[in-house]
C-alpha positions as CSV (number, residue, x, y, z in Angstrom):
1,X,-76.0,-99.5,85.5
2,X,-72.9,-100.6,86.8
3,X,-72.8,-102.2,90.6
4,X,-70.9,-101.0,93.2
5,X,-68.5,-103.1,94.6
6,X,-68.1,-103.0,98.3
7,X,-65.5,-104.3,100.5
8,X,-67.1,-106.4,104.0
9,X,-64.6,-106.6,106.8
10,X,-65.0,-109.3,109.2
11,X,-65.4,-106.7,112.2
12,X,-68.4,-105.2,113.6
13,X,-69.5,-102.7,111.5
14,X,-69.6,-98.9,112.0
15,X,-72.6,-97.4,112.3
16,X,-71.3,-94.4,109.7
17,X,-73.3,-95.0,106.5
18,X,-74.5,-98.8,107.9
19,X,-77.1,-98.0,110.3
20,X,-80.7,-97.0,109.7
21,X,-82.8,-94.4,112.3
22,X,-86.3,-96.0,111.8
23,X,-89.3,-94.5,113.9
24,X,-93.0,-93.7,113.3
25,X,-93.9,-97.0,115.3
26,X,-96.7,-96.4,117.9
27,X,-98.8,-98.9,119.9
28,X,-98.9,-101.6,122.5
29,X,-95.9,-103.7,121.5
30,X,-93.7,-105.7,122.8
31,X,-90.0,-104.6,122.5
32,X,-88.9,-108.0,121.2
33,X,-92.0,-109.0,119.3
34,X,-91.0,-105.9,117.5
35,X,-87.6,-105.8,117.2
36,X,-88.4,-109.6,115.4
37,X,-90.6,-107.7,112.8
38,X,-88.3,-105.3,112.3
39,X,-85.6,-107.6,111.6
40,X,-87.8,-110.4,109.1
41,X,-88.8,-107.0,107.3
42,X,-85.0,-105.2,107.2
43,X,-83.2,-109.0,106.9
44,X,-84.7,-109.0,102.8
45,X,-82.4,-106.4,102.1
46,X,-78.6,-107.6,103.4
47,X,-77.4,-109.4,106.4
48,X,-77.9,-107.7,109.8
49,X,-75.3,-107.3,112.4
50,X,-78.3,-106.0,115.0
51,X,-81.7,-104.1,115.8
52,X,-81.8,-102.4,118.4
53,X,-85.6,-101.1,119.2
54,X,-86.5,-98.2,121.8
55,X,-89.1,-96.7,123.7
56,X,-89.6,-93.6,123.0
57,X,-92.5,-90.8,124.3
58,X,-95.8,-92.0,126.0
59,X,-98.5,-90.8,123.6
60,X,-102.1,-89.1,125.1
61,X,-105.1,-91.0,123.3
62,X,-108.5,-90.2,122.7
63,X,-110.9,-91.6,125.1
64,X,-113.2,-91.9,122.9
65,X,-111.5,-93.9,120.0
66,X,-110.1,-96.2,122.9
67,X,-111.5,-97.6,125.9
68,X,-107.9,-98.4,127.5
69,X,-107.0,-95.0,128.8
70,X,-103.5,-96.2,129.3
71,X,-101.3,-94.1,127.1
72,X,-99.6,-95.6,124.2
73,X,-95.7,-95.8,123.6
74,X,-94.1,-94.7,120.5
75,X,-91.1,-96.6,119.3
76,X,-87.7,-95.7,117.4
77,X,-84.9,-98.2,116.2
78,X,-81.6,-98.9,115.0
79,X,-81.1,-101.5,111.8
80,X,-77.4,-101.9,111.3
81,X,-76.3,-104.2,108.2
82,X,-72.5,-105.4,107.4
83,X,-73.3,-104.0,104.4
84,X,-73.4,-99.9,103.5
85,X,-75.3,-101.0,100.1
86,X,-77.7,-102.8,101.7
87,X,-78.5,-100.2,103.9
88,X,-79.1,-97.8,100.9
89,X,-81.5,-100.0,99.7
90,X,-83.4,-100.4,102.5
91,X,-83.8,-96.9,103.3
92,X,-84.8,-96.2,99.6
93,X,-87.4,-98.9,99.8
94,X,-88.6,-98.9,103.1
95,X,-89.1,-94.7,103.7
96,X,-92.8,-94.3,103.4
97,X,-93.6,-98.0,103.3
98,X,-96.5,-99.4,105.9
99,X,-95.6,-101.4,108.6
100,X,-98.0,-103.1,111.6
101,X,-100.9,-100.2,110.0
102,X,-98.1,-97.2,110.2
103,X,-96.0,-95.4,107.9
104,X,-92.3,-96.0,108.8
105,X,-89.7,-93.0,108.2
106,X,-86.0,-94.0,107.5
107,X,-82.8,-92.3,107.3
108,X,-79.4,-93.5,107.1
109,X,-77.0,-92.1,110.3
110,X,-74.2,-90.1,109.1
111,X,-71.9,-88.2,110.9
112,X,-69.2,-86.6,108.9
113,X,-67.4,-85.6,112.4
114,X,-66.9,-89.0,113.6
115,X,-64.1,-91.4,112.3
116,X,-64.1,-95.0,112.0
117,X,-62.5,-96.3,115.4
118,X,-59.1,-98.2,114.2
119,X,-59.9,-100.3,116.7
120,X,-62.9,-101.5,115.8
121,X,-63.4,-104.9,117.3
122,X,-63.6,-108.1,115.7
123,X,-66.1,-110.7,114.8
124,X,-66.4,-114.1,116.8
125,X,-66.5,-117.0,115.2
126,X,-70.1,-117.6,115.2
127,X,-70.3,-113.9,113.2
128,X,-67.9,-114.9,110.6
129,X,-69.2,-117.9,109.8
130,X,-72.9,-116.0,109.6
131,X,-70.8,-113.4,107.3
132,X,-69.0,-116.3,105.4
133,X,-71.9,-118.5,104.6
134,X,-74.0,-115.4,103.6
135,X,-71.5,-113.7,100.9
136,X,-69.6,-116.5,99.6
137,X,-72.1,-119.2,99.9
138,X,-72.3,-122.3,102.6
139,X,-70.1,-124.0,100.4
140,X,-67.6,-122.2,98.9
141,X,-65.2,-121.3,101.6
142,X,-63.8,-123.5,104.2
143,X,-60.8,-123.8,107.2
144,X,-58.9,-125.1,108.6
145,X,-56.0,-125.5,111.6
146,X,-52.6,-125.5,110.5
147,X,-50.6,-124.9,113.7
148,X,-51.7,-124.7,117.4
149,X,-48.7,-124.3,120.2
150,X,-48.7,-123.3,124.1
151,X,-46.9,-119.8,124.5
152,X,-44.6,-121.3,127.2
153,X,-43.5,-117.6,127.9
154,X,-47.1,-116.0,129.2
155,X,-47.8,-118.9,132.0
156,X,-48.8,-117.0,135.5
157,X,-50.0,-119.2,138.3
158,X,-51.8,-117.6,141.4
159,X,-53.1,-119.3,144.2
160,X,-53.4,-122.7,142.8
161,X,-54.8,-120.8,139.7
162,X,-52.7,-121.1,136.2
163,X,-53.7,-119.1,133.3
164,X,-52.2,-120.5,130.2
165,X,-52.2,-119.3,126.6
166,X,-52.4,-121.2,122.8
167,X,-51.7,-119.7,119.8
168,X,-53.4,-120.8,116.6
169,X,-52.9,-120.6,113.2
170,X,-55.7,-120.9,110.9
171,X,-56.5,-121.4,107.2
172,X,-59.0,-119.9,105.2
173,X,-59.7,-120.8,101.8
174,X,-62.5,-119.8,99.4
175,X,-62.8,-122.3,97.2
176,X,-64.7,-120.8,94.0
177,X,-61.8,-118.6,93.4
178,X,-58.5,-120.5,94.5
179,X,-57.8,-118.0,97.2
180,X,-56.0,-118.9,100.5
181,X,-55.0,-116.5,103.7
182,X,-53.6,-117.4,107.2
183,X,-54.8,-115.6,110.4
184,X,-53.3,-115.7,114.4
185,X,-55.4,-116.1,116.9
186,X,-54.6,-116.3,120.7
187,X,-57.3,-118.0,123.6
188,X,-56.7,-117.9,127.2
189,X,-57.9,-121.2,129.4
190,X,-57.5,-120.9,133.4
191,X,-56.9,-124.3,134.9
192,X,-57.7,-124.8,138.7
193,X,-55.6,-127.1,141.4
194,X,-57.3,-128.8,143.9
195,X,-55.4,-131.5,145.5
196,X,-54.3,-134.0,142.8
197,X,-57.1,-132.9,139.9
198,X,-56.9,-130.1,137.3
199,X,-60.4,-128.5,136.7
200,X,-60.3,-126.8,133.3
201,X,-62.5,-123.8,132.6
202,X,-61.9,-122.1,129.2
């Protein structure tokens, strides 16, 4: 069977076809612990963007089976991948599987009426590095700053506070394939003037 080629952009993944809806979980769990368990389980299939756990309905219990009369909680979660292929594989393998002695129901969220947002946010530096390390390999890529300059046309000063903008050009090199590309980034820094000293908050 031929492999399916997938293009993964350095953007926040849109939820269409990349996000799993997971339910069937109930008990007296801590949401943080449950999210960590789901992260460990589903990260086997691909790099995760995030895992969100939500509390559903309270479920009444049979007092003869449990001395604690407090109703137990039901939970559902959204597990978002960068890769659609990873989400498909995770759904195929994990649907109906047992996690914490409970059978999971796993489905892919798909809304055919919803289009991809053209203004989808790009990832921050740490997320980009994590994504590149996962799919390209830790030693398979490198980045460097080729130019940095101050945007002198965009300096504003209000009440002893000066806003300054810097423009940076970075180069990304994929060593294995000898491919290079450049990108531009803009950062703003705020300086507070007090007496003769400058305090910088970036």
